[in-house]
MIZA-776883 format. One record per atom (N, C-alpha, C, O): residue in three letters; x, y, z. Coordinates in steps of 0.2 Angstrom, whole numbers, padded with zeros to 4 digits. Layout:
BEGIN
<node><aa>ALA</aa><X>X</X><Y>Y</Y><Z>Z</Z></node>
...
# end
This chain:
BEGIN
<node><aa>UNK</aa><X>0103</X><Y>0170</Y><Z>0055</Z></node>
<node><aa>UNK</aa><X>0098</X><Y>0171</Y><Z>0060</Z></node>
<node><aa>UNK</aa><X>0095</X><Y>0165</Y><Z>0063</Z></node>
<node><aa>UNK</aa><X>0092</X><Y>0161</Y><Z>0059</Z></node>
<node><aa>UNK</aa><X>0096</X><Y>0164</Y><Z>0069</Z></node>
<node><aa>UNK</aa><X>0093</X><Y>0158</Y><Z>0072</Z></node>
<node><aa>UNK</aa><X>0085</X><Y>0159</Y><Z>0073</Z></node>
<node><aa>UNK</aa><X>0083</X><Y>0164</Y><Z>0075</Z></node>
<node><aa>UNK</aa><X>0082</X><Y>0153</Y><Z>0071</Z></node>
<node><aa>UNK</aa><X>0074</X><Y>0153</Y><Z>0072</Z></node>
<node><aa>UNK</aa><X>0073</X><Y>0149</Y><Z>0077</Z></node>
<node><aa>UNK</aa><X>0075</X><Y>0143</Y><Z>0077</Z></node>
<node><aa>UNK</aa><X>0069</X><Y>0152</Y><Z>0083</Z></node>
<node><aa>UNK</aa><X>0066</X><Y>0148</Y><Z>0088</Z></node>
<node><aa>UNK</aa><X>0061</X><Y>0143</Y><Z>0086</Z></node>
<node><aa>UNK</aa><X>0061</X><Y>0137</Y><Z>0088</Z></node>
<node><aa>UNK</aa><X>0056</X><Y>0145</Y><Z>0082</Z></node>
<node><aa>UNK</aa><X>0051</X><Y>0141</Y><Z>0080</Z></node>
<node><aa>UNK</aa><X>0049</X><Y>0142</Y><Z>0073</Z></node>
<node><aa>UNK</aa><X>0050</X><Y>0147</Y><Z>0070</Z></node>
<node><aa>UNK</aa><X>0048</X><Y>0136</Y><Z>0069</Z></node>
<node><aa>UNK</aa><X>0045</X><Y>0137</Y><Z>0062</Z></node>
<node><aa>UNK</aa><X>0038</X><Y>0137</Y><Z>0062</Z></node>
<node><aa>UNK</aa><X>0035</X><Y>0133</Y><Z>0066</Z></node>
<node><aa>UNK</aa><X>0034</X><Y>0141</Y><Z>0057</Z></node>
<node><aa>UNK</aa><X>0028</X><Y>0140</Y><Z>0056</Z></node>
<node><aa>UNK</aa><X>0027</X><Y>0133</Y><Z>0052</Z></node>
<node><aa>UNK</aa><X>0032</X><Y>0131</Y><Z>0049</Z></node>
<node><aa>UNK</aa><X>0021</X><Y>0130</Y><Z>0051</Z></node>
<node><aa>UNK</aa><X>0020</X><Y>0124</Y><Z>0047</Z></node>
<node><aa>UNK</aa><X>0023</X><Y>0126</Y><Z>0040</Z></node>
<node><aa>UNK</aa><X>0026</X><Y>0122</Y><Z>0037</Z></node>
<node><aa>UNK</aa><X>0021</X><Y>0132</Y><Z>0037</Z></node>
<node><aa>UNK</aa><X>0023</X><Y>0133</Y><Z>0030</Z></node>
<node><aa>UNK</aa><X>0031</X><Y>0133</Y><Z>0030</Z></node>
<node><aa>UNK</aa><X>0034</X><Y>0130</Y><Z>0026</Z></node>
<node><aa>UNK</aa><X>0034</X><Y>0136</Y><Z>0035</Z></node>
<node><aa>UNK</aa><X>0042</X><Y>0137</Y><Z>0035</Z></node>
<node><aa>UNK</aa><X>0045</X><Y>0130</Y><Z>0035</Z></node>
<node><aa>UNK</aa><X>0050</X><Y>0129</Y><Z>0032</Z></node>
<node><aa>UNK</aa><X>0042</X><Y>0126</Y><Z>0039</Z></node>
<node><aa>UNK</aa><X>0044</X><Y>0119</Y><Z>0040</Z></node>
<node><aa>UNK</aa><X>0043</X><Y>0115</Y><Z>0034</Z></node>
<node><aa>UNK</aa><X>0047</X><Y>0110</Y><Z>0032</Z></node>
<node><aa>UNK</aa><X>0038</X><Y>0116</Y><Z>0030</Z></node>
<node><aa>UNK</aa><X>0036</X><Y>0113</Y><Z>0024</Z></node>
<node><aa>UNK</aa><X>0042</X><Y>0115</Y><Z>0019</Z></node>
<node><aa>UNK</aa><X>0044</X><Y>0111</Y><Z>0015</Z></node>
<node><aa>UNK</aa><X>0043</X><Y>0121</Y><Z>0019</Z></node>
<node><aa>UNK</aa><X>0048</X><Y>0123</Y><Z>0014</Z></node>
<node><aa>UNK</aa><X>0055</X><Y>0121</Y><Z>0016</Z></node>
<node><aa>UNK</aa><X>0059</X><Y>0119</Y><Z>0011</Z></node>
<node><aa>UNK</aa><X>0057</X><Y>0121</Y><Z>0022</Z></node>
<node><aa>UNK</aa><X>0063</X><Y>0118</Y><Z>0025</Z></node>
<node><aa>UNK</aa><X>0064</X><Y>0110</Y><Z>0022</Z></node>
<node><aa>UNK</aa><X>0069</X><Y>0108</Y><Z>0020</Z></node>
<node><aa>UNK</aa><X>0058</X><Y>0106</Y><Z>0023</Z></node>
<node><aa>UNK</aa><X>0059</X><Y>0099</Y><Z>0022</Z></node>
<node><aa>UNK</aa><X>0057</X><Y>0098</Y><Z>0015</Z></node>
<node><aa>UNK</aa><X>0057</X><Y>0092</Y><Z>0012</Z></node>
<node><aa>UNK</aa><X>0055</X><Y>0104</Y><Z>0011</Z></node>
<node><aa>UNK</aa><X>0053</X><Y>0103</Y><Z>0004</Z></node>
<node><aa>UNK</aa><X>0047</X><Y>0098</Y><Z>0002</Z></node>
<node><aa>UNK</aa><X>0047</X><Y>0094</Y><Z>-0002</Z></node>
<node><aa>UNK</aa><X>0043</X><Y>0099</Y><Z>0007</Z></node>
<node><aa>UNK</aa><X>0037</X><Y>0095</Y><Z>0006</Z></node>
<node><aa>UNK</aa><X>0030</X><Y>0100</Y><Z>0006</Z></node>
<node><aa>UNK</aa><X>0031</X><Y>0106</Y><Z>0007</Z></node>
<node><aa>UNK</aa><X>0025</X><Y>0098</Y><Z>0005</Z></node>
<node><aa>UNK</aa><X>0019</X><Y>0101</Y><Z>0005</Z></node>
<node><aa>UNK</aa><X>0017</X><Y>0103</Y><Z>0013</Z></node>
<node><aa>UNK</aa><X>0019</X><Y>0099</Y><Z>0017</Z></node>
<node><aa>UNK</aa><X>0013</X><Y>0108</Y><Z>0014</Z></node>
<node><aa>UNK</aa><X>0010</X><Y>0109</Y><Z>0020</Z></node>
<node><aa>UNK</aa><X>0005</X><Y>0104</Y><Z>0022</Z></node>
<node><aa>UNK</aa><X>0005</X><Y>0102</Y><Z>0028</Z></node>
<node><aa>UNK</aa><X>0002</X><Y>0101</Y><Z>0018</Z></node>
<node><aa>UNK</aa><X>-0002</X><Y>0095</Y><Z>0019</Z></node>
<node><aa>UNK</aa><X>0002</X><Y>0089</Y><Z>0022</Z></node>
<node><aa>UNK</aa><X>0000</X><Y>0086</Y><Z>0027</Z></node>
<node><aa>UNK</aa><X>0008</X><Y>0088</Y><Z>0019</Z></node>
<node><aa>UNK</aa><X>0012</X><Y>0083</Y><Z>0021</Z></node>
<node><aa>UNK</aa><X>0014</X><Y>0084</Y><Z>0029</Z></node>
<node><aa>UNK</aa><X>0015</X><Y>0079</Y><Z>0033</Z></node>
<node><aa>UNK</aa><X>0016</X><Y>0090</Y><Z>0030</Z></node>
<node><aa>UNK</aa><X>0018</X><Y>0092</Y><Z>0037</Z></node>
<node><aa>UNK</aa><X>0013</X><Y>0090</Y><Z>0042</Z></node>
<node><aa>UNK</aa><X>0014</X><Y>0088</Y><Z>0047</Z></node>
<node><aa>UNK</aa><X>0006</X><Y>0092</Y><Z>0040</Z></node>
<node><aa>UNK</aa><X>0001</X><Y>0091</Y><Z>0045</Z></node>
<node><aa>UNK</aa><X>0000</X><Y>0083</Y><Z>0046</Z></node>
<node><aa>UNK</aa><X>-0001</X><Y>0081</Y><Z>0052</Z></node>
<node><aa>UNK</aa><X>0001</X><Y>0080</Y><Z>0040</Z></node>
<node><aa>UNK</aa><X>0000</X><Y>0072</Y><Z>0041</Z></node>
<node><aa>UNK</aa><X>0006</X><Y>0070</Y><Z>0046</Z></node>
<node><aa>UNK</aa><X>0005</X><Y>0065</Y><Z>0050</Z></node>
<node><aa>UNK</aa><X>0012</X><Y>0072</Y><Z>0045</Z></node>
<node><aa>UNK</aa><X>0018</X><Y>0070</Y><Z>0049</Z></node>
<node><aa>UNK</aa><X>0016</X><Y>0072</Y><Z>0057</Z></node>
<node><aa>UNK</aa><X>0018</X><Y>0068</Y><Z>0061</Z></node>
<node><aa>UNK</aa><X>0013</X><Y>0077</Y><Z>0058</Z></node>
<node><aa>UNK</aa><X>0011</X><Y>0079</Y><Z>0065</Z></node>
<node><aa>UNK</aa><X>0006</X><Y>0075</Y><Z>0067</Z></node>
<node><aa>UNK</aa><X>0006</X><Y>0073</Y><Z>0073</Z></node>
<node><aa>UNK</aa><X>0001</X><Y>0073</Y><Z>0063</Z></node>
<node><aa>UNK</aa><X>-0004</X><Y>0068</Y><Z>0065</Z></node>
<node><aa>UNK</aa><X>-0002</X><Y>0062</Y><Z>0067</Z></node>
<node><aa>UNK</aa><X>-0005</X><Y>0058</Y><Z>0072</Z></node>
<node><aa>UNK</aa><X>0003</X><Y>0060</Y><Z>0063</Z></node>
<node><aa>UNK</aa><X>0006</X><Y>0053</Y><Z>0064</Z></node>
<node><aa>UNK</aa><X>0011</X><Y>0052</Y><Z>0069</Z></node>
<node><aa>UNK</aa><X>0013</X><Y>0047</Y><Z>0070</Z></node>
<node><aa>UNK</aa><X>0013</X><Y>0058</Y><Z>0073</Z></node>
<node><aa>UNK</aa><X>0017</X><Y>0059</Y><Z>0078</Z></node>
<node><aa>UNK</aa><X>0024</X><Y>0058</Y><Z>0076</Z></node>
<node><aa>UNK</aa><X>0028</X><Y>0055</Y><Z>0080</Z></node>
<node><aa>UNK</aa><X>0026</X><Y>0059</Y><Z>0070</Z></node>
<node><aa>UNK</aa><X>0032</X><Y>0058</Y><Z>0067</Z></node>
<node><aa>UNK</aa><X>0036</X><Y>0065</Y><Z>0067</Z></node>
<node><aa>UNK</aa><X>0042</X><Y>0065</Y><Z>0067</Z></node>
<node><aa>UNK</aa><X>0032</X><Y>0071</Y><Z>0068</Z></node>
<node><aa>UNK</aa><X>0036</X><Y>0077</Y><Z>0069</Z></node>
<node><aa>UNK</aa><X>0033</X><Y>0081</Y><Z>0075</Z></node>
<node><aa>UNK</aa><X>0027</X><Y>0083</Y><Z>0074</Z></node>
<node><aa>UNK</aa><X>0037</X><Y>0082</Y><Z>0080</Z></node>
<node><aa>UNK</aa><X>0035</X><Y>0085</Y><Z>0086</Z></node>
<node><aa>UNK</aa><X>0034</X><Y>0093</Y><Z>0085</Z></node>
<node><aa>UNK</aa><X>0038</X><Y>0096</Y><Z>0082</Z></node>
<node><aa>UNK</aa><X>0029</X><Y>0095</Y><Z>0088</Z></node>
<node><aa>UNK</aa><X>0027</X><Y>0102</Y><Z>0088</Z></node>
<node><aa>UNK</aa><X>0025</X><Y>0105</Y><Z>0095</Z></node>
<node><aa>UNK</aa><X>0025</X><Y>0101</Y><Z>0100</Z></node>
<node><aa>UNK</aa><X>0025</X><Y>0112</Y><Z>0095</Z></node>
<node><aa>UNK</aa><X>0022</X><Y>0115</Y><Z>0101</Z></node>
<node><aa>UNK</aa><X>0017</X><Y>0119</Y><Z>0098</Z></node>
<node><aa>UNK</aa><X>0017</X><Y>0121</Y><Z>0093</Z></node>
<node><aa>UNK</aa><X>0012</X><Y>0120</Y><Z>0103</Z></node>
<node><aa>UNK</aa><X>0006</X><Y>0125</Y><Z>0101</Z></node>
<node><aa>UNK</aa><X>0006</X><Y>0131</Y><Z>0106</Z></node>
<node><aa>UNK</aa><X>0007</X><Y>0130</Y><Z>0112</Z></node>
<node><aa>UNK</aa><X>0005</X><Y>0137</Y><Z>0103</Z></node>
<node><aa>UNK</aa><X>0005</X><Y>0143</Y><Z>0106</Z></node>
<node><aa>UNK</aa><X>-0001</X><Y>0146</Y><Z>0104</Z></node>
<node><aa>UNK</aa><X>-0002</X><Y>0148</Y><Z>0098</Z></node>
<node><aa>UNK</aa><X>-0006</X><Y>0146</Y><Z>0109</Z></node>
<node><aa>UNK</aa><X>-0013</X><Y>0148</Y><Z>0107</Z></node>
<node><aa>UNK</aa><X>-0016</X><Y>0144</Y><Z>0101</Z></node>
<node><aa>UNK</aa><X>-0017</X><Y>0138</Y><Z>0103</Z></node>
<node><aa>UNK</aa><X>-0017</X><Y>0146</Y><Z>0096</Z></node>
<node><aa>UNK</aa><X>-0020</X><Y>0142</Y><Z>0090</Z></node>
<node><aa>UNK</aa><X>-0015</X><Y>0140</Y><Z>0085</Z></node>
<node><aa>UNK</aa><X>-0017</X><Y>0137</Y><Z>0080</Z></node>
<node><aa>UNK</aa><X>-0009</X><Y>0142</Y><Z>0086</Z></node>
<node><aa>UNK</aa><X>-0004</X><Y>0141</Y><Z>0081</Z></node>
<node><aa>UNK</aa><X>0000</X><Y>0135</Y><Z>0083</Z></node>
<node><aa>UNK</aa><X>0001</X><Y>0133</Y><Z>0089</Z></node>
<node><aa>UNK</aa><X>0002</X><Y>0132</Y><Z>0078</Z></node>
<node><aa>UNK</aa><X>0005</X><Y>0125</Y><Z>0078</Z></node>
<node><aa>UNK</aa><X>0012</X><Y>0127</Y><Z>0076</Z></node>
<node><aa>UNK</aa><X>0013</X><Y>0130</Y><Z>0071</Z></node>
<node><aa>UNK</aa><X>0018</X><Y>0126</Y><Z>0080</Z></node>
<node><aa>UNK</aa><X>0024</X><Y>0129</Y><Z>0078</Z></node>
<node><aa>UNK</aa><X>0029</X><Y>0123</Y><Z>0079</Z></node>
<node><aa>UNK</aa><X>0028</X><Y>0119</Y><Z>0083</Z></node>
<node><aa>UNK</aa><X>0034</X><Y>0123</Y><Z>0074</Z></node>
<node><aa>UNK</aa><X>0039</X><Y>0117</Y><Z>0074</Z></node>
<node><aa>UNK</aa><X>0046</X><Y>0119</Y><Z>0077</Z></node>
<node><aa>UNK</aa><X>0049</X><Y>0123</Y><Z>0073</Z></node>
<node><aa>UNK</aa><X>0049</X><Y>0116</Y><Z>0082</Z></node>
<node><aa>UNK</aa><X>0055</X><Y>0117</Y><Z>0083</Z></node>
<node><aa>UNK</aa><X>0060</X><Y>0116</Y><Z>0079</Z></node>
<node><aa>UNK</aa><X>0060</X><Y>0110</Y><Z>0076</Z></node>
<node><aa>UNK</aa><X>0066</X><Y>0119</Y><Z>0077</Z></node>
<node><aa>UNK</aa><X>0071</X><Y>0117</Y><Z>0072</Z></node>
<node><aa>UNK</aa><X>0074</X><Y>0110</Y><Z>0075</Z></node>
<node><aa>UNK</aa><X>0075</X><Y>0106</Y><Z>0070</Z></node>
<node><aa>UNK</aa><X>0075</X><Y>0108</Y><Z>0080</Z></node>
<node><aa>UNK</aa><X>0077</X><Y>0102</Y><Z>0083</Z></node>
<node><aa>UNK</aa><X>0073</X><Y>0097</Y><Z>0081</Z></node>
<node><aa>UNK</aa><X>0075</X><Y>0091</Y><Z>0079</Z></node>
<node><aa>UNK</aa><X>0066</X><Y>0098</Y><Z>0080</Z></node>
<node><aa>UNK</aa><X>0061</X><Y>0093</Y><Z>0078</Z></node>
<node><aa>UNK</aa><X>0062</X><Y>0091</Y><Z>0071</Z></node>
<node><aa>UNK</aa><X>0061</X><Y>0085</Y><Z>0069</Z></node>
<node><aa>UNK</aa><X>0064</X><Y>0096</Y><Z>0067</Z></node>
<node><aa>UNK</aa><X>0065</X><Y>0095</Y><Z>0060</Z></node>
<node><aa>UNK</aa><X>0072</X><Y>0091</Y><Z>0059</Z></node>
<node><aa>UNK</aa><X>0072</X><Y>0086</Y><Z>0056</Z></node>
<node><aa>UNK</aa><X>0077</X><Y>0092</Y><Z>0063</Z></node>
<node><aa>UNK</aa><X>0083</X><Y>0089</Y><Z>0063</Z></node>
<node><aa>UNK</aa><X>0082</X><Y>0081</Y><Z>0065</Z></node>
<node><aa>UNK</aa><X>0084</X><Y>0076</Y><Z>0062</Z></node>
<node><aa>UNK</aa><X>0077</X><Y>0081</Y><Z>0070</Z></node>
<node><aa>UNK</aa><X>0076</X><Y>0074</Y><Z>0073</Z></node>
<node><aa>UNK</aa><X>0072</X><Y>0069</Y><Z>0067</Z></node>
<node><aa>UNK</aa><X>0073</X><Y>0063</Y><Z>0067</Z></node>
<node><aa>UNK</aa><X>0068</X><Y>0072</Y><Z>0063</Z></node>
<node><aa>UNK</aa><X>0064</X><Y>0069</Y><Z>0059</Z></node>
<node><aa>UNK</aa><X>0068</X><Y>0067</Y><Z>0053</Z></node>
<node><aa>UNK</aa><X>0067</X><Y>0061</Y><Z>0051</Z></node>
<node><aa>UNK</aa><X>0073</X><Y>0072</Y><Z>0050</Z></node>
<node><aa>UNK</aa><X>0077</X><Y>0070</Y><Z>0046</Z></node>
<node><aa>UNK</aa><X>0082</X><Y>0064</Y><Z>0047</Z></node>
<node><aa>UNK</aa><X>0083</X><Y>0060</Y><Z>0043</Z></node>
<node><aa>UNK</aa><X>0085</X><Y>0065</Y><Z>0053</Z></node>
<node><aa>UNK</aa><X>0089</X><Y>0060</Y><Z>0056</Z></node>
<node><aa>UNK</aa><X>0085</X><Y>0053</Y><Z>0056</Z></node>
<node><aa>UNK</aa><X>0088</X><Y>0048</Y><Z>0054</Z></node>
<node><aa>UNK</aa><X>0079</X><Y>0052</Y><Z>0058</Z></node>
<node><aa>UNK</aa><X>0075</X><Y>0046</Y><Z>0059</Z></node>
<node><aa>UNK</aa><X>0074</X><Y>0044</Y><Z>0051</Z></node>
<node><aa>UNK</aa><X>0074</X><Y>0038</Y><Z>0050</Z></node>
<node><aa>UNK</aa><X>0073</X><Y>0048</Y><Z>0047</Z></node>
<node><aa>UNK</aa><X>0072</X><Y>0046</Y><Z>0039</Z></node>
<node><aa>UNK</aa><X>0079</X><Y>0042</Y><Z>0037</Z></node>
<node><aa>UNK</aa><X>0079</X><Y>0037</Y><Z>0034</Z></node>
<node><aa>UNK</aa><X>0084</X><Y>0045</Y><Z>0039</Z></node>
<node><aa>UNK</aa><X>0091</X><Y>0042</Y><Z>0037</Z></node>
<node><aa>UNK</aa><X>0092</X><Y>0035</Y><Z>0040</Z></node>
<node><aa>UNK</aa><X>0095</X><Y>0030</Y><Z>0038</Z></node>
<node><aa>UNK</aa><X>0089</X><Y>0034</Y><Z>0046</Z></node>
<node><aa>UNK</aa><X>0090</X><Y>0028</Y><Z>0050</Z></node>
<node><aa>UNK</aa><X>0085</X><Y>0022</Y><Z>0047</Z></node>
<node><aa>UNK</aa><X>0087</X><Y>0016</Y><Z>0047</Z></node>
<node><aa>UNK</aa><X>0080</X><Y>0025</Y><Z>0044</Z></node>
<node><aa>UNK</aa><X>0075</X><Y>0020</Y><Z>0040</Z></node>
<node><aa>UNK</aa><X>0078</X><Y>0018</Y><Z>0034</Z></node>
<node><aa>UNK</aa><X>0077</X><Y>0012</Y><Z>0032</Z></node>
<node><aa>UNK</aa><X>0082</X><Y>0022</Y><Z>0030</Z></node>
<node><aa>UNK</aa><X>0085</X><Y>0019</Y><Z>0023</Z></node>
<node><aa>UNK</aa><X>0090</X><Y>0014</Y><Z>0025</Z></node>
<node><aa>UNK</aa><X>0090</X><Y>0009</Y><Z>0021</Z></node>
<node><aa>UNK</aa><X>0094</X><Y>0014</Y><Z>0030</Z></node>
<node><aa>UNK</aa><X>0099</X><Y>0010</Y><Z>0031</Z></node>
<node><aa>UNK</aa><X>0097</X><Y>0003</Y><Z>0032</Z></node>
<node><aa>UNK</aa><X>0100</X><Y>-0002</Y><Z>0033</Z></node>
# end
């Protein structure tokens, strides 16, 4: 099943980090999100971009 947007909890589970860490990434502009009403949601592509960026930092 394709997911259009992840909740912060789902994004944290996918990245295997805490919810708090995801909010820190959002505040630091390292993880792109969209806001719908009061909800902060993470596009799957944003998670992929973040993980790809991590790979570039290691090299």
